[in-house]
TIVO-2410 file (N, C-alpha, C; in nm, 3 decimals):
# residues 83
REC num residu      c1      c2      c3 atome chaine
REC   1      M -18.847  14.693  -7.245     N      A
REC   1      M -18.758  14.659  -7.137    CA      A
REC   1      M -18.645  14.573  -7.194     C      A
REC   2      P -18.519  14.609  -7.169     N      A
REC   2      P -18.406  14.530  -7.216    CA      A
REC   2      P -18.399  14.396  -7.143     C      A
REC   3      L -18.346  14.298  -7.211     N      A
REC   3      L -18.330  14.164  -7.155    CA      A
REC   3      L -18.182  14.134  -7.142     C      A
REC   4      A -18.142  14.086  -7.028     N      A
REC   4      A -18.003  14.046  -7.006    CA      A
REC   4      A -18.001  13.899  -6.969     C      A
REC   5      I -17.920  13.821  -7.041     N      A
REC   5      I -17.908  13.678  -7.015    CA      A
REC   5      I -17.763  13.650  -6.978     C      A
REC   6      F -17.744  13.576  -6.870     N      A
REC   6      F -17.610  13.546  -6.823    CA      A
REC   6      F -17.585  13.397  -6.826     C      A
REC   7      D -17.465  13.359  -6.857     N      A
REC   7      D -17.422  13.219  -6.852    CA      A
REC   7      D -17.367  13.195  -6.712     C      A
REC   8      L -17.434  13.111  -6.635     N      A
REC   8      L -17.397  13.090  -6.495    CA      A
REC   8      L -17.296  12.977  -6.476     C      A
REC   9      D -17.268  12.902  -6.584     N      A
REC   9      D -17.176  12.789  -6.574    CA      A
REC   9      D -17.037  12.835  -6.534     C      A
REC  10      N -16.983  12.765  -6.437     N      A
REC  10      N -16.849  12.791  -6.384    CA      A
REC  10      N -16.835  12.931  -6.324     C      A
REC  11      T -16.948  12.992  -6.292     N      A
REC  11      T -16.948  13.119  -6.218    CA      A
REC  11      T -17.033  13.098  -6.093     C      A
REC  12      L -17.165  13.113  -6.108     N      A
REC  12      L -17.254  13.087  -5.995    CA      A
REC  12      L -17.280  12.938  -5.977     C      A
REC  13      L -17.264  12.861  -6.084     N      A
REC  13      L -17.278  12.715  -6.077    CA      A
REC  13      L -17.139  12.653  -6.078     C      A
REC  14      A -17.122  12.550  -5.999     N      A
REC  14      A -16.993  12.480  -5.993    CA      A
REC  14      A -16.987  12.374  -6.103     C      A
REC  15      G -16.957  12.417  -6.223     N      A
REC  15      G -16.948  12.325  -6.336    CA      A
REC  15      G -17.029  12.374  -6.454     C      A
REC  16      D -17.034  12.291  -6.557     N      A
REC  16      D -17.109  12.323  -6.678    CA      A
REC  16      D -17.242  12.249  -6.673     C      A
REC  17      S -17.353  12.323  -6.679     N      A
REC  17      S -17.484  12.262  -6.660    CA      A
REC  17      S -17.518  12.159  -6.767     C      A
REC  18      D -17.479  12.181  -6.893     N      A
REC  18      D -17.505  12.081  -6.997    CA      A
REC  18      D -17.432  11.951  -6.965     C      A
REC  19      Y -17.307  11.961  -6.927     N      A
REC  19      Y -17.228  11.843  -6.894    CA      A
REC  19      Y -17.286  11.773  -6.771     C      A
REC  20      L -17.320  11.850  -6.669     N      A
REC  20      L -17.375  11.793  -6.546    CA      A
REC  20      L -17.510  11.726  -6.569     C      A
REC  21      W -17.591  11.783  -6.659     N      A
REC  21      W -17.720  11.723  -6.693    CA      A
REC  21      W -17.697  11.586  -6.756     C      A
REC  22      G -17.600  11.575  -6.845     N      A
REC  22      G -17.567  11.446  -6.904    CA      A
REC  22      G -17.525  11.344  -6.801     C      A
REC  23      Q -17.447  11.387  -6.703     N      A
REC  23      Q -17.407  11.298  -6.595    CA      A
REC  23      Q -17.528  11.253  -6.513     C      A
REC  24      F -17.617  11.346  -6.488     N      A
REC  24      F -17.740  11.316  -6.414    CA      A
REC  24      F -17.820  11.208  -6.485     C      A
REC  25      L -17.837  11.221  -6.617     N      A
REC  25      L -17.911  11.122  -6.695    CA      A
REC  25      L -17.843  10.986  -6.691     C      A
REC  26      A -17.712  10.985  -6.703     N      A
REC  26      A -17.637  10.859  -6.704    CA      A
REC  26      A -17.643  10.791  -6.568     C      A
REC  27      E -17.629  10.867  -6.460     N      A
REC  27      E -17.631  10.811  -6.325    CA      A
REC  27      E -17.763  10.742  -6.293     C      A
REC  28      R -17.870  10.787  -6.355     N      A
REC  28      R -18.002  10.731  -6.329    CA      A
REC  28      R -18.042  10.625  -6.432     C      A
REC  29      G -17.955  10.595  -6.525     N      A
REC  29      G -17.985  10.494  -6.625    CA      A
REC  29      G -18.084  10.539  -6.731     C      A
REC  30      I -18.105  10.669  -6.742     N      A
REC  30      I -18.197  10.723  -6.842    CA      A
REC  30      I -18.134  10.712  -6.981     C      A
REC  31      V -18.003  10.724  -6.985     N      A
REC  31      V -17.926  10.703  -7.107    CA      A
REC  31      V -17.823  10.594  -7.077     C      A
REC  32      Y -17.771  10.531  -7.182     N      A
REC  32      Y -17.671  10.427  -7.163    CA      A
REC  32      Y -17.543  10.493  -7.114     C      A
REC  33      G -17.510  10.473  -6.987     N      A
REC  33      G -17.407  10.546  -6.917    CA      A
REC  33      G -17.272  10.556  -6.983     C      A
REC  34      T -17.209  10.443  -7.016     N      A
REC  34      T -17.071  10.446  -7.064    CA      A
REC  34      T -17.058  10.521  -7.195     C      A
REC  35      I -17.139  10.485  -7.292     N      A
REC  35      I -17.130  10.548  -7.424    CA      A
REC  35      I -17.173  10.694  -7.416     C      A
REC  36      Y -17.282  10.721  -7.345     N      A
REC  36      Y -17.330  10.858  -7.334    CA      A
REC  36      Y -17.226  10.945  -7.264     C      A
REC  37      E -17.167  10.894  -7.158     N      A
REC  37      E -17.067  10.971  -7.083    CA      A
REC  37      E -16.946  11.002  -7.170     C      A
REC  38      Q -16.903  10.906  -7.251     N      A
REC  38      Q -16.789  10.929  -7.341    CA      A
REC  38      Q -16.822  11.039  -7.441     C      A
REC  39      Q -16.940  11.032  -7.499     N      A
REC  39      Q -16.981  11.134  -7.596    CA      A
REC  39      Q -16.997  11.269  -7.528     C      A
REC  40      N -17.057  11.268  -7.409     N      A
REC  40      N -17.076  11.392  -7.334    CA      A
REC  40      N -16.941  11.458  -7.304     C      A
REC  41      Q -16.845  11.378  -7.261     N      A
REC  41      Q -16.711  11.429  -7.231    CA      A
REC  41      Q -16.645  11.485  -7.356     C      A
REC  42      A -16.661  11.416  -7.470     N      A
REC  42      A -16.601  11.463  -7.595    CA      A
REC  42      A -16.660  11.597  -7.637     C      A
REC  43      F -16.791  11.611  -7.625     N      A
REC  43      F -16.854  11.740  -7.659    CA      A
REC  43      F -16.807  11.849  -7.564     C      A
REC  44      Y -16.792  11.817  -7.437     N      A
REC  44      Y -16.747  11.916  -7.340    CA      A
REC  44      Y -16.605  11.962  -7.372     C      A
REC  45      E -16.519  11.870  -7.411     N      A
REC  45      E -16.382  11.907  -7.450    CA      A
REC  45      E -16.383  11.996  -7.573     C      A
REC  46      Q -16.468  11.963  -7.671     N      A
REC  46      Q -16.480  12.047  -7.791    CA      A
REC  46      Q -16.527  12.187  -7.753     C      A
REC  47      Y -16.622  12.193  -7.661     N      A
REC  47      Y -16.673  12.322  -7.614    CA      A
REC  47      Y -16.561  12.405  -7.552     C      A
REC  48      K -16.482  12.343  -7.465     N      A
REC  48      K -16.374  12.416  -7.398    CA      A
REC  48      K -16.267  12.461  -7.498     C      A
REC  49      Q -16.250  12.385  -7.607     N      A
REC  49      Q -16.150  12.420  -7.709    CA      A
REC  49      Q -16.205  12.517  -7.814     C      A
REC  50      G -16.334  12.544  -7.809     N      A
REC  50      G -16.395  12.635  -7.906    CA      A
REC  50      G -16.422  12.570  -8.041     C      A
REC  51      T -16.432  12.437  -8.044     N      A
REC  51      T -16.453  12.366  -8.171    CA      A
REC  51      T -16.587  12.292  -8.176     C      A
REC  52      L -16.675  12.318  -8.084     N      A
REC  52      L -16.802  12.246  -8.075    CA      A
REC  52      L -16.891  12.275  -8.194     C      A
REC  53      D -16.942  12.170  -8.257     N      A
REC  53      D -17.046  12.183  -8.360    CA      A
REC  53      D -17.179  12.181  -8.286     C      A
REC  54      I -17.241  12.297  -8.273     N      A
REC  54      I -17.360  12.311  -8.191    CA      A
REC  54      I -17.474  12.223  -8.240     C      A
REC  55      Y -17.486  12.204  -8.371     N      A
REC  55      Y -17.595  12.123  -8.424    CA      A
REC  55      Y -17.575  11.975  -8.391     C      A
REC  56      E -17.453  11.929  -8.398     N      A
REC  56      E -17.422  11.791  -8.360    CA      A
REC  56      E -17.448  11.771  -8.211     C      A
REC  57      F -17.403  11.867  -8.131     N      A
REC  57      F -17.425  11.858  -7.987    CA      A
REC  57      F -17.574  11.858  -7.954     C      A
REC  58      L -17.651  11.947  -8.016     N      A
REC  58      L -17.793  11.953  -7.985    CA      A
REC  58      L -17.865  11.824  -8.023     C      A
REC  59      G -17.827  11.762  -8.135     N      A
REC  59      G -17.885  11.633  -8.171    CA      A
REC  59      G -17.860  11.530  -8.063     C      A
REC  60      F -17.740  11.531  -8.008     N      A
REC  60      F -17.703  11.440  -7.900    CA      A
REC  60      F -17.777  11.475  -7.771     C      A
REC  61      A -17.775  11.599  -7.731     N      A
REC  61      A -17.828  11.641  -7.602    CA      A
REC  61      A -17.981  11.636  -7.596     C      A
REC  62      L -18.047  11.663  -7.707     N      A
REC  62      L -18.193  11.670  -7.705    CA      A
REC  62      L -18.260  11.536  -7.733     C      A
REC  63      K -18.186  11.441  -7.786     N      A
REC  63      K -18.245  11.311  -7.818    CA      A
REC  63      K -18.311  11.245  -7.697     C      A
REC  64      P -18.243  11.236  -7.582     N      A
REC  64      P -18.310  11.174  -7.466    CA      A
REC  64      P -18.437  11.248  -7.425     C      A
REC  65      L -18.441  11.378  -7.444     N      A
REC  65      L -18.559  11.456  -7.406    CA      A
REC  65      L -18.677  11.422  -7.495     C      A
REC  66      S -18.650  11.391  -7.622     N      A
REC  66      S -18.757  11.360  -7.716    CA      A
REC  66      S -18.818  11.223  -7.693     C      A
REC  67      E -18.754  11.142  -7.611     N      A
REC  67      E -18.797  11.003  -7.591    CA      A
REC  67      E -18.880  10.982  -7.464     C      A
REC  68      H -18.909  11.091  -7.391     N      A
REC  68      H -18.981  11.079  -7.264    CA      A
REC  68      H -19.091  11.184  -7.256     C      A
REC  69      P -19.199  11.152  -7.184     N      A
REC  69      P -19.309  11.248  -7.171    CA      A
REC  69      P -19.269  11.372  -7.090     C      A
REC  70      L -19.334  11.481  -7.119     N      A
REC  70      L -19.304  11.609  -7.056    CA      A
REC  70      L -19.313  11.601  -6.903     C      A
REC  71      E -19.411  11.529  -6.852     N      A
REC  71      E -19.425  11.517  -6.706    CA      A
REC  71      E -19.299  11.455  -6.644     C      A
REC  72      Q -19.244  11.353  -6.710     N      A
REC  72      Q -19.122  11.289  -6.661    CA      A
REC  72      Q -19.005  11.386  -6.667     C      A
REC  73      L -18.996  11.462  -6.776     N      A
REC  73      L -18.888  11.560  -6.791    CA      A
REC  73      L -18.893  11.664  -6.680     C      A
REC  74      H -19.013  11.708  -6.648     N      A
REC  74      H -19.028  11.807  -6.540    CA      A
REC  74      H -18.980  11.749  -6.407     C      A
REC  75      S -19.013  11.623  -6.382     N      A
REC  75      S -18.970  11.558  -6.258    CA      A
REC  75      S -18.818  11.549  -6.252     C      A
REC  76      W -18.756  11.508  -6.362     N      A
REC  76      W -18.609  11.499  -6.365    CA      A
REC  76      W -18.545  11.636  -6.348     C      A
REC  77      R -18.604  11.735  -6.412     N      A
REC  77      R -18.550  11.871  -6.399    CA      A
REC  77      R -18.552  11.917  -6.253     C      A
REC  78      E -18.661  11.889  -6.185     N      A
REC  78      E -18.673  11.928  -6.045    CA      A
REC  78      E -18.566  11.856  -5.961     C      A
REC  79      Q -18.547  11.727  -5.983     N      A
REC  79      Q -18.444  11.652  -5.911    CA      A
REC  79      Q -18.305  11.711  -5.939     C      A
REC  80      F -18.279  11.738  -6.065     N      A
REC  80      F -18.148  11.792  -6.106    CA      A
REC  80      F -18.122  11.926  -6.037     C      A
REC  81      M -18.221  12.011  -6.036     N      A
REC  81      M -18.205  12.144  -5.975    CA      A
REC  81      M -18.185  12.132  -5.823     C      A
REC  82      Q -18.253  12.040  -5.759     N      A
REC  82      Q -18.241  12.022  -5.615    CA      A
REC  82      Q -18.102  11.970  -5.577     C      A
REC  83      E -18.049  11.883  -5.661     N      A
REC  83      E -17.919  11.822  -5.631    CA      A
REC  83      E -17.806  11.914  -5.670     C      A
***
């Protein structure tokens, strides 16, 4: 069976989900808001310009996930999806 994967950002979703997830984390104090938001914005600009270093971005984006238990991550994911 063929698999089709679609990017829903800025189509079915109003915004970029990676960027919005970073905002979600910052708003709840899960990450240090000011610095994280600045870095998140910089990566988003690089993405829009086509200059994003995916490995650098993933190190940034996945770090907060590695610092919390899976149960907590599931709870945050559910909140994020509901909002």
